[in-house]
LOVO-411676 format. One line per field, with one value per residue: residue number from 1; residue in one letter; x, y, z of N, C-alpha, C, O in turn. Coordinates in steps of 0.02 Angstrom, whole numbers, plus 50000, padded with zeros to 5 digits. Layout:
REM LOVO-411676
i	c(NUM,...)
aa	c(A,...)
n.X	c(X,...)
n.Y	c(Y,...)
n.Z	c(Z,...)
ca.X	c(X,...)
ca.Y	c(Y,...)
ca.Z	c(Z,...)
c.X	c(X,...)
c.Y	c(Y,...)
c.Z	c(Z,...)
o.X	c(X,...)
o.Y	c(Y,...)
o.Z	c(Z,...)
This chain:
REM LOVO-411676
i	c(1,2,3,4,5,6,7,8,9,10,11,12,13,14,15,16,17,18,19,20,21,22,23,24,25,26,27,28,29,30,31,32,33,34,35,36,37,38,39,40,41,42,43,44,45,46,47,48,49,50,51,52,53,54,55,56,57,58,59,60,61,62,63,64,65,66,67,68,69,70,71,72,73,74,75,76,77,78,79,80,81,82,83,84,85,86,87,88,89,90,91,92,93,94,95,96,97,98,99,100,101,102,103,104,105,106,107,108,109,110,111,112,113,114,115,116,117,118,119,120,121,122,123,124,125,126,127,128,129,130,131,132,133,134,135,136,137,138,139,140,141,142,143,144,145,146,147,148,149,150,151,152,153,154,155,156,157,158,159,160,161,162,163,164,165,166,167,168,169,170,171,172,173,174,175,176,177,178,179,180,181,182,183,184,185,186,187,188,189,190,191,192,193,194,195,196,197,198,199,200,201,202,203,204,205,206,207,208,209,210,211,212,213,214,215,216,217,218,219,220,221,222,223,224,225,226,227,228,229,230,231,232,233,234,235,236,237,238,239,240,241,242,243,244,245,246,247,248,249,250,251,252,253,254,255,256,257,258,259,260,261,262,263,264,265,266,267,268,269,270,271,272,273,274,275)
aa	c(M,A,V,E,A,E,P,A,T,P,D,P,A,E,T,P,L,T,F,F,G,A,E,V,Q,V,A,R,E,R,C,N,I,R,R,E,D,L,A,R,A,A,S,C,G,Y,S,L,V,A,K,I,E,A,G,K,R,T,P,S,L,N,F,A,R,A,C,D,Q,I,F,P,G,A,D,G,L,F,E,R,L,W,P,L,A,M,R,Y,A,F,P,P,W,F,R,R,Y,L,E,L,E,W,K,A,S,S,L,R,M,F,H,P,Q,L,M,P,G,L,V,Q,T,E,S,Y,A,R,A,V,L,R,T,G,R,P,S,N,L,E,E,L,V,T,G,R,I,D,R,Q,R,I,L,E,R,D,R,D,P,A,R,L,W,L,I,L,N,E,A,A,L,T,N,V,V,G,G,R,D,V,M,H,Q,Q,L,G,H,L,L,R,L,S,D,V,A,R,H,R,V,Q,V,V,P,D,I,G,Q,H,H,G,W,A,S,P,F,G,I,L,S,F,P,D,D,E,D,V,V,H,V,D,G,F,P,R,G,Y,V,L,A,E,P,E,D,R,T,K,A,S,D,A,Y,D,L,L,T,A,L,A,L,S,P,D,A,S,A,E,L,I,T,S,I,R,K,E,R,Y,S)
n.X	c(48753,48878,49013,49113,49304,49384,49519,49682,49750,49862,50006,50021,50099,50165,50176,50126,49997,49946,49936,49824,49742,49706,49683,49560,49485,49478,49422,49279,49257,49239,49125,49046,48999,48925,49038,48951,48893,48980,49055,48916,48930,49051,49012,49073,49125,49069,49183,49264,49322,49360,49467,49539,49539,49616,49755,49789,49716,49726,49651,49538,49538,49413,49375,49425,49370,49243,49258,49285,49165,49079,49118,49114,49163,49297,49349,49428,49550,49560,49581,49703,49782,49784,49855,50000,49962,49936,50068,50104,50041,50150,50292,50457,50561,50500,50452,50503,50509,50393,50347,50428,50349,50232,50271,50308,50279,50246,50244,50331,50326,50349,50269,50304,50206,50104,49971,50031,50027,49980,49875,49772,49613,49525,49492,49578,49702,49676,49686,49802,49887,49852,49933,50045,50010,50016,49985,49901,49831,49704,49755,49861,49795,49714,49804,49874,49782,49767,49860,49867,49784,49868,49843,49722,49735,49653,49755,49865,49858,49960,50047,50027,50116,50094,50183,50135,50173,50105,50066,50016,49879,49837,49894,49779,49715,49641,49519,49397,49299,49361,49460,49388,49349,49451,49516,49432,49455,49571,49529,49488,49553,49661,49576,49598,49642,49776,49846,49938,49929,50013,50039,50139,50130,50122,50227,50277,50419,50535,50572,50679,50675,50648,50584,50511,50508,50526,50492,50542,50466,50483,50445,50563,50666,50808,50750,50705,50733,50633,50639,50562,50587,50622,50701,50642,50620,50710,50783,50873,50962,51085,51149,51213,51124,51008,51018,50995,50887,50802,50828,50813,50671,50608,50650,50549,50435,50456,50401,50285,50121,50023,49941,49805,49764,49837,49716,49635,49667,49664,49522,49471,49529,49471,49338,49350,49396,49376,49218)
n.Y	c(51493,51479,51583,51666,51694,51846,51889,51913,52061,52128,52200,52317,52383,52298,52215,52242,52148,52166,52286,52338,52263,52298,52445,52417,52380,52485,52601,52518,52508,52640,52682,52631,52495,52322,52163,52062,52155,52211,52106,52046,52147,52129,51991,51889,51763,51809,51762,51764,51903,51929,51880,51936,52058,52040,52017,51904,51825,51854,51998,51987,52084,52144,52131,52252,52350,52344,52354,52519,52570,52539,52596,52788,52919,52873,52855,52749,52715,52589,52523,52565,52526,52411,52327,52324,52235,52134,52072,52004,51886,51790,51724,51778,51808,51790,51912,52020,51991,51989,52128,52160,52088,52177,52299,52245,52278,52194,51998,51858,51696,51515,51372,51200,51092,51119,51262,51438,51529,51664,51637,51537,51490,51518,51412,51293,51352,51323,51192,51143,51234,51152,51040,51057,51077,51189,51288,51414,51420,51472,51593,51604,51559,51669,51763,51724,51743,51873,51910,51926,52027,52128,52089,52151,52295,52441,52555,52519,52389,52224,52136,51966,51826,51671,51497,51329,51156,51047,50941,51030,51016,50913,50862,50826,50926,50933,50880,50865,50945,51055,51068,51070,51218,51297,51271,51342,51464,51499,51478,51609,51694,51691,51732,51878,52029,52089,51978,51812,51633,51509,51332,51186,51054,50871,50742,50664,50667,50743,50929,50983,51089,51086,51160,51301,51448,51644,51789,51961,52114,52293,52454,52583,52491,52362,52191,52062,51893,51779,51610,51481,51376,51240,51247,51365,51514,51603,51739,51828,51957,51967,52002,51898,51811,51841,51828,51704,51643,51732,51676,51551,51562,51615,51496,51407,51445,51430,51308,51293,51277,51379,51529,51505,51381,51336,51364,51288,51152,51189,51203,51064,50963,50993,50972,50830,50784,50837,50858)
n.Z	c(51085,50953,50954,50856,50900,50915,50815,50873,50862,50740,50696,50602,50535,50508,50366,50197,50185,50327,50351,50246,50304,50425,50384,50313,50431,50553,50455,50443,50576,50600,50524,50579,50516,50509,50503,50443,50349,50254,50219,50148,50033,49984,49928,49991,50128,50316,50416,50305,50290,50408,50429,50314,50388,50486,50427,50384,50257,50100,50011,49885,49700,49688,49826,49876,49816,49843,49977,49955,49890,49991,50096,50168,50071,50048,49933,49829,49909,49943,49824,49763,49864,49862,49766,49835,49950,49888,49836,49939,49903,49846,49824,49898,49814,49688,49684,49621,49478,49482,49475,49362,49243,49254,49199,49064,48900,48803,48807,48748,48752,48815,48830,48894,48932,49016,49038,49052,49191,49152,49061,49134,49198,49322,49405,49332,49382,49525,49514,49473,49575,49682,49678,49745,49884,49951,50098,50076,49970,49935,49920,49835,49722,49700,49684,49570,49457,49463,49395,49269,49235,49173,49045,48998,49053,49061,49018,48889,48897,48893,48775,48700,48651,48639,48650,48643,48678,48614,48703,48825,48792,48803,48913,49057,49163,49303,49277,49132,49127,49187,49085,48971,48982,49000,48877,48800,48847,48790,48696,48648,48702,48588,48493,48503,48436,48475,48519,48505,48481,48463,48418,48420,48358,48391,48311,48353,48378,48480,48508,48572,48689,48849,48956,49027,48967,48948,48854,48904,48858,48853,48865,48851,48887,48900,48834,48953,49019,49067,49140,49197,49331,49436,49634,49614,49493,49379,49329,49190,49103,49030,48875,48800,48841,48811,48661,48640,48694,48601,48488,48506,48525,48400,48328,48376,48331,48201,48208,48250,48224,48101,48181,48143,48106,48240,48324,48263,48286,48436,48465,48414,48484,48634,48572,48536,48661,48781,48778)
ca.X	c(48755,48946,49032,49178,49344,49417,49597,49748,49770,49931,50049,49970,50154,50196,50170,50057,49955,49921,49901,49784,49678,49708,49647,49474,49448,49489,49370,49219,49223,49238,49067,48996,48976,48972,49063,48924,48864,49038,49044,48883,48932,49099,48992,49133,49090,49116,49236,49352,49317,49393,49539,49569,49536,49667,49805,49783,49705,49717,49599,49543,49504,49327,49348,49450,49321,49163,49278,49282,49102,49035,49143,49109,49241,49357,49391,49502,49585,49571,49603,49764,49829,49765,49920,50028,49928,49933,50132,50109,50011,50190,50354,50485,50593,50461,50415,50542,50480,50303,50358,50455,50282,50190,50298,50308,50228,50231,50261,50330,50306,50342,50256,50298,50173,50056,49965,50068,49968,49937,49818,49751,49553,49528,49478,49630,49747,49681,49707,49860,49925,49832,49958,50085,49989,49997,49938,49896,49800,49664,49761,49903,49757,49687,49864,49893,49735,49772,49930,49798,49756,49916,49807,49681,49715,49639,49792,49918,49874,50024,50010,50063,50131,50107,50166,50137,50165,50019,50034,49979,49808,49799,49866,49727,49726,49568,49473,49361,49264,49405,49508,49335,49337,49516,49531,49380,49479,49633,49521,49447,49626,49697,49537,49595,49697,49848,49877,49963,49926,50027,50052,50178,50102,50143,50217,50326,50495,50545,50601,50719,50650,50608,50587,50467,50531,50475,50543,50471,50498,50468,50442,50600,50723,50814,50738,50730,50719,50629,50660,50543,50620,50620,50640,50604,50628,50750,50789,50903,50961,51136,51147,51211,51048,50936,51003,51005,50816,50766,50857,50748,50583,50614,50643,50493,50369,50455,50408,50217,50047,49996,49880,49744,49788,49831,49662,49581,49690,49636,49453,49479,49551,49421,49272,49353,49425,49321,49166)
ca.Y	c(51494,51497,51660,51659,51728,51883,51882,51950,52125,52120,52238,52358,52409,52234,52213,52274,52131,52174,52369,52328,52230,52351,52502,52376,52361,52571,52613,52490,52526,52704,52689,52560,52451,52281,52123,52033,52211,52207,52014,52032,52199,52095,51922,51845,51760,51832,51728,51805,51987,51948,51849,51972,52118,52016,51998,51829,51812,51903,52013,52007,52146,52146,52128,52300,52376,52349,52412,52579,52586,52538,52660,52844,52958,52794,52884,52724,52706,52523,52484,52589,52489,52310,52297,52326,52176,52064,52056,51943,51807,51772,51706,51836,51775,51792,51982,52068,51954,52035,52201,52173,52068,52232,52347,52227,52285,52116,51946,51783,51642,51467,51336,51128,51046,51168,51328,51484,51576,51711,51626,51495,51506,51505,51299,51272,51372,51301,51094,51167,51255,51096,50968,51054,51050,51236,51281,51471,51392,51518,51666,51587,51580,51741,51803,51710,51787,51950,51934,51922,52103,52165,52090,52192,52336,52503,52582,52508,52312,52206,52087,51905,51786,51617,51432,51291,51108,50994,50903,51054,51033,50867,50849,50830,50957,50970,50855,50857,51017,51117,51080,51112,51311,51329,51274,51383,51514,51506,51513,51670,51752,51688,51788,51959,52055,52087,51905,51763,51588,51459,51257,51159,50989,50823,50740,50605,50688,50817,50991,50995,51131,51054,51241,51345,51507,51702,51842,52011,52177,52332,52524,52584,52462,52310,52119,52009,51821,51727,51554,51434,51312,51215,51252,51443,51530,51662,51801,51846,52009,51975,52023,51839,51770,51890,51823,51644,51647,51761,51627,51485,51587,51602,51398,51384,51498,51408,51227,51279,51277,51460,51543,51521,51315,51325,51363,51236,51103,51183,51176,51001,50923,51042,50930,50777,50753,50864,50892)
ca.Z	c(51015,50959,50917,50841,50934,50884,50805,50905,50842,50709,50701,50566,50503,50488,50318,50161,50212,50390,50347,50210,50334,50455,50371,50336,50503,50556,50417,50431,50631,50595,50472,50602,50465,50530,50456,50390,50295,50215,50186,50087,49979,49961,49914,50036,50209,50379,50429,50252,50347,50489,50409,50304,50446,50540,50395,50355,50194,50037,49974,49799,49680,49720,49914,49889,49776,49889,50034,49921,49882,50061,50174,50123,50075,50036,49862,49799,49946,49965,49777,49768,49914,49864,49721,49882,49983,49820,49825,49979,49878,49815,49874,49908,49756,49640,49675,49570,49449,49460,49462,49272,49203,49258,49159,48999,48859,48755,48834,48739,48815,48774,48894,48847,48978,49066,49010,49086,49228,49123,49029,49159,49206,49401,49410,49303,49407,49580,49510,49495,49637,49737,49670,49794,49948,49986,50165,50072,49931,49885,49916,49768,49651,49695,49653,49510,49439,49467,49362,49202,49215,49126,48966,49012,49097,49031,48972,48864,48879,48852,48705,48705,48616,48656,48605,48666,48654,48601,48750,48877,48786,48813,48983,49100,49220,49358,49241,49076,49122,49183,49033,48928,49003,49000,48810,48781,48867,48785,48592,48650,48707,48523,48448,48522,48390,48490,48549,48447,48518,48407,48459,48413,48356,48408,48270,48371,48378,48524,48467,48621,48709,48898,49014,49019,48972,48933,48853,48916,48812,48876,48810,48855,48906,48854,48844,49001,49009,49131,49151,49259,49376,49528,49658,49596,49409,49385,49274,49126,49078,48981,48819,48766,48853,48777,48606,48641,48684,48558,48441,48521,48505,48326,48305,48399,48307,48135,48202,48272,48180,48110,48216,48119,48124,48293,48340,48234,48323,48495,48447,48393,48551,48657,48557,48546,48722,48833,48783)
c.X	c(48845,48963,49105,49222,49358,49481,49634,49755,49837,49958,50028,50062,50202,50230,50116,50001,49919,49888,49855,49729,49681,49661,49569,49447,49431,49413,49278,49185,49187,49137,49017,48930,49000,48987,49024,48876,48905,49057,49001,48898,49008,49074,49054,49087,49090,49177,49309,49361,49356,49465,49591,49581,49623,49746,49836,49770,49694,49675,49604,49519,49452,49311,49373,49390,49272,49195,49259,49216,49048,49069,49146,49174,49318,49392,49436,49532,49619,49599,49664,49806,49823,49825,49969,50019,49957,50010,50129,50063,50056,50257,50399,50529,50547,50429,50461,50526,50432,50302,50399,50397,50257,50213,50281,50252,50199,50278,50297,50328,50321,50341,50261,50231,50097,50043,50007,49999,49931,49891,49764,49672,49559,49537,49526,49686,49746,49710,49772,49916,49928,49880,50037,50070,50002,49969,49897,49861,49749,49714,49828,49862,49748,49757,49876,49825,49736,49829,49910,49798,49814,49879,49768,49656,49700,49689,49851,49940,49934,50012,50050,50041,50144,50140,50173,50140,50104,50005,50024,49914,49790,49825,49826,49727,49646,49502,49438,49348,49310,49455,49462,49337,49406,49536,49482,49412,49540,49599,49507,49488,49656,49657,49561,49664,49749,49862,49893,49959,49932,50039,50092,50163,50136,50161,50268,50416,50503,50592,50668,50722,50601,50571,50536,50511,50508,50526,50499,50514,50439,50483,50514,50668,50730,50752,50755,50711,50691,50626,50626,50583,50606,50684,50606,50641,50682,50754,50852,50920,51024,51131,51137,51174,51003,50934,50987,50924,50790,50770,50803,50671,50585,50603,50583,50437,50390,50417,50315,50191,50043,49949,49833,49747,49806,49746,49612,49593,49678,49553,49444,49478,49476,49367,49301,49378,49384,49268,49100)
c.Y	c(51518,51550,51634,51717,51788,51894,51915,52009,52114,52188,52283,52393,52349,52222,52224,52244,52157,52239,52363,52322,52288,52409,52474,52393,52434,52604,52590,52502,52599,52728,52650,52521,52378,52220,52085,52087,52217,52144,52017,52095,52162,52033,51886,51814,51813,51822,51756,51879,51990,51919,51906,52038,52103,51997,51954,51784,51877,51925,52009,52083,52175,52161,52231,52353,52399,52378,52498,52627,52595,52589,52728,52866,52916,52831,52827,52695,52638,52475,52507,52560,52411,52312,52277,52230,52139,52048,52009,51911,51784,51764,51766,51843,51797,51881,52015,52054,51993,52108,52205,52158,52127,52283,52346,52258,52226,52050,51887,51742,51579,51396,51266,51085,51063,51237,51356,51511,51617,51705,51563,51535,51475,51430,51291,51285,51340,51238,51118,51187,51188,51064,50992,51086,51120,51267,51376,51464,51445,51580,51656,51600,51660,51797,51801,51742,51845,51946,51928,51987,52151,52143,52128,52265,52394,52525,52537,52435,52284,52135,52036,51867,51731,51546,51372,51223,51077,50963,50955,51073,50963,50832,50866,50868,50987,50926,50879,50941,51062,51139,51097,51187,51337,51330,51342,51460,51537,51522,51576,51722,51744,51742,51870,51979,52070,52035,51875,51711,51530,51385,51238,51065,50926,50785,50672,50623,50782,50872,51006,51053,51106,51122,51263,51437,51587,51738,51905,52065,52244,52423,52562,52585,52384,52249,52100,51941,51800,51645,51495,51372,51282,51215,51338,51485,51588,51697,51825,51901,52020,51965,51942,51797,51781,51856,51727,51651,51665,51706,51558,51496,51586,51530,51400,51398,51462,51330,51222,51276,51360,51473,51508,51424,51283,51334,51333,51156,51113,51162,51105,50942,50936,50998,50862,50753,50782,50895,50819)
c.Z	c(51010,50934,50933,50885,50885,50884,50842,50837,50783,50711,50624,50495,50485,50417,50268,50186,50272,50374,50296,50268,50374,50456,50360,50376,50520,50515,50425,50493,50626,50576,50530,50574,50499,50474,50413,50343,50249,50176,50128,50017,49943,49911,49933,50105,50274,50386,50377,50275,50372,50483,50371,50342,50480,50489,50381,50288,50167,49995,49879,49769,49717,49782,49897,49867,49786,49943,49992,49919,49932,50112,50132,50150,50069,49980,49815,49834,49922,49881,49755,49798,49896,49806,49778,49947,49931,49809,49888,49963,49857,49847,49860,49834,49683,49631,49621,49502,49410,49420,49358,49251,49208,49212,49093,48969,48802,48793,48773,48766,48790,48848,48861,48875,48983,49018,49067,49135,49204,49075,49070,49185,49293,49413,49397,49348,49480,49587,49503,49541,49683,49744,49733,49874,49995,50035,50141,50005,49872,49893,49846,49724,49634,49662,49578,49446,49411,49423,49299,49191,49176,49064,48966,49036,49033,48971,48959,48907,48851,48804,48716,48663,48638,48616,48660,48645,48654,48677,48825,48854,48794,48887,49038,49150,49264,49325,49201,49077,49133,49130,48949,48939,48989,48912,48788,48790,48818,48696,48616,48655,48639,48479,48465,48468,48400,48515,48481,48502,48454,48461,48419,48429,48381,48379,48300,48391,48426,48505,48504,48666,48763,48941,48983,49027,48942,48898,48869,48894,48848,48826,48788,48873,48884,48872,48908,48967,49062,49112,49212,49274,49411,49554,49644,49532,49435,49320,49226,49095,49029,48923,48781,48761,48831,48718,48598,48651,48638,48499,48450,48520,48450,48299,48315,48369,48241,48137,48229,48207,48174,48155,48226,48143,48181,48325,48328,48277,48401,48476,48438,48449,48595,48626,48575,48628,48793,48834,48809)
o.X	c(48872,48930,49137,49197,49346,49510,49609,49763,49865,49921,50023,50064,50257,50291,50058,49955,49859,49828,49827,49683,49653,49619,49522,49392,49374,49363,49230,49124,49130,49100,48956,48870,49058,48962,49043,48831,48881,49071,49020,48877,49019,49106,49084,49034,49122,49221,49368,49416,49395,49511,49650,49631,49670,49789,49896,49796,49669,49656,49645,49491,49450,49260,49328,49370,49246,49168,49210,49208,48998,49042,49172,49213,49375,49453,49474,49553,49674,49625,49690,49864,49857,49850,49984,50061,50012,50018,50168,50027,50036,50273,50383,50519,50574,50396,50431,50527,50425,50276,50391,50369,50253,50168,50257,50196,50146,50339,50243,50330,50305,50382,50231,50207,50048,50083,50020,49940,49870,49866,49717,49669,49588,49589,49555,49724,49801,49745,49802,49973,49978,49894,50074,50111,50000,49911,49867,49862,49749,49698,49838,49875,49763,49754,49884,49843,49715,49848,49961,49812,49800,49883,49776,49599,49725,49682,49886,49993,49961,49967,50106,49986,50201,50125,50210,50113,50058,49950,50023,49885,49731,49792,49837,49747,49612,49444,49430,49374,49311,49484,49483,49321,49414,49565,49508,49400,49552,49624,49532,49480,49683,49683,49535,49718,49788,49912,49876,49977,49889,50046,50091,50174,50195,50120,50291,50459,50487,50649,50712,50779,50541,50511,50518,50531,50460,50586,50439,50575,50379,50516,50528,50710,50685,50713,50812,50685,50727,50604,50659,50605,50551,50729,50552,50703,50691,50727,50887,50889,51025,51105,51088,51169,50955,50878,50970,50897,50747,50720,50767,50625,50549,50559,50548,50388,50339,50405,50284,50219,50054,49912,49811,49729,49799,49729,49558,49550,49679,49534,49391,49441,49431,49336,49280,49373,49367,49256,49041)
o.Y	c(51559,51570,51606,51770,51784,51908,51971,51995,52064,52232,52236,52413,52350,52220,52218,52278,52171,52249,52417,52362,52336,52425,52500,52420,52452,52625,52628,52508,52614,52769,52643,52514,52364,52219,52069,52066,52231,52138,52000,52084,52167,52022,51854,51835,51865,51861,51766,51905,52037,51932,51919,52071,52141,51963,51953,51731,51929,51891,52021,52127,52217,52189,52271,52394,52449,52428,52528,52686,52631,52615,52731,52856,52932,52839,52848,52641,52628,52419,52464,52557,52365,52258,52218,52190,52113,52005,51963,51896,51733,51799,51804,51895,51819,51903,52038,52102,52017,52132,52245,52209,52148,52314,52391,52267,52222,52056,51873,51753,51577,51379,51259,51043,51033,51262,51324,51513,51622,51754,51543,51597,51426,51400,51273,51238,51328,51219,51101,51165,51168,51047,50948,51113,51119,51281,51403,51519,51455,51625,51705,51644,51696,51849,51847,51760,51866,52004,51922,52007,52206,52186,52160,52289,52394,52520,52518,52420,52306,52093,52047,51862,51724,51538,51372,51214,51086,50960,50925,51123,50948,50788,50919,50836,51038,50935,50938,50985,51112,51193,51121,51218,51395,51378,51390,51507,51598,51556,51609,51778,51797,51784,51917,51951,52072,52045,51894,51725,51510,51384,51272,51029,50939,50741,50634,50585,50840,50858,51038,51067,51100,51111,51249,51469,51581,51728,51910,52069,52240,52438,52573,52630,52349,52259,52115,51931,51800,51632,51471,51330,51301,51191,51359,51481,51610,51679,51854,51904,52069,51911,51922,51755,51742,51841,51700,51669,51627,51693,51528,51456,51539,51511,51396,51363,51457,51297,51169,51273,51400,51427,51483,51409,51222,51284,51337,51115,51063,51104,51087,50894,50894,50978,50835,50693,50750,50944,50833)
o.Z	c(51047,50886,50978,50904,50824,50936,50846,50778,50805,50733,50585,50437,50458,50407,50288,50209,50265,50380,50305,50278,50348,50497,50391,50374,50506,50545,50417,50498,50641,50603,50521,50585,50514,50418,50357,50307,50194,50116,50071,49959,49883,49860,49890,50126,50263,50368,50392,50273,50372,50522,50384,50328,50491,50516,50368,50270,50188,49947,49834,49802,49762,49801,49910,49908,49761,49966,50015,49935,49931,50160,50076,50196,50084,49979,49771,49812,49896,49877,49719,49778,49918,49823,49779,49969,49942,49766,49877,50011,49830,49895,49814,49803,49632,49584,49572,49463,49353,49370,49313,49232,49150,49184,49059,48993,48771,48804,48746,48826,48731,48890,48807,48836,48961,48978,49118,49118,49214,49046,49036,49191,49315,49429,49448,49358,49505,49634,49554,49544,49713,49802,49756,49911,50057,50020,50187,49977,49812,49853,49810,49683,49587,49629,49537,49390,49357,49413,49265,49134,49153,49020,48914,49041,48977,48910,49005,48933,48800,48809,48740,48637,48660,48557,48709,48590,48694,48704,48879,48875,48793,48916,49067,49199,49258,49344,49218,49043,49096,49124,48897,48889,48970,48886,48759,48752,48812,48651,48570,48631,48621,48441,48434,48463,48353,48549,48425,48560,48415,48523,48367,48477,48395,48393,48258,48414,48414,48487,48474,48683,48753,48949,48926,49076,48905,48903,48855,48903,48862,48777,48729,48877,48861,48918,48928,48912,49113,49056,49259,49235,49431,49519,49665,49533,49492,49268,49268,49042,48991,48908,48749,48716,48825,48698,48546,48598,48615,48466,48410,48516,48433,48260,48264,48381,48207,48086,48230,48152,48220,48171,48278,48200,48188,48357,48357,48294,48437,48475,48465,48455,48591,48676,48625,48642,48843,48870,48819)
């Protein structure tokens, strides 16, 4: 019988990820709970539990909640630790933006070619991220989907105003089934009263904006602008940059279809191309 070798014990203070994993292992062993039992409670595999305990895989929110349920006296500890561990699903340069994104009360976003991470389904996100051939694909997918909690959190969920080029609806990512699910998700999002989704129709003339960008607003602070780019995005906070971004977004809003007409276009493309 093949027996999986125990991973080398990492320094639990090395990163939040290794600290989270070490705490899971300590709690599990203290409670005499087998990895198989934790895996069953978290709806995952034995090997994933071992990798999380070794600090080699990023845990999902469901995994953290399962730990809180199966370990007596946890009292929500692992769900509280989980956001710290999740930061290591992202490159260091992106973590500052994540802090700003989480604090934002509203986001105005423009994406010309793809759905932004905040509205991607898991299948769509996996297909997009796989193109870069990352070694930590599942961690990246988990992290991207987790970001969407800002739109659904119990306290002060963020408002989203999203403008897409029609190309974002017709560029096929992951196949027809993935696109059918993705556009369905977009329609459900557009139906939430606090959100807005608009589409700039393809009328054969480019409007001039090629880079994805977003404007983050806060309850008690100035707006900031985030511009996606290669090899990394960047944040702008100067008044002149904020003004230019706001003017650009206003023009895009004027070029786009109304929210109702946009929903009709999304529905039509979903039916004609991806059903």
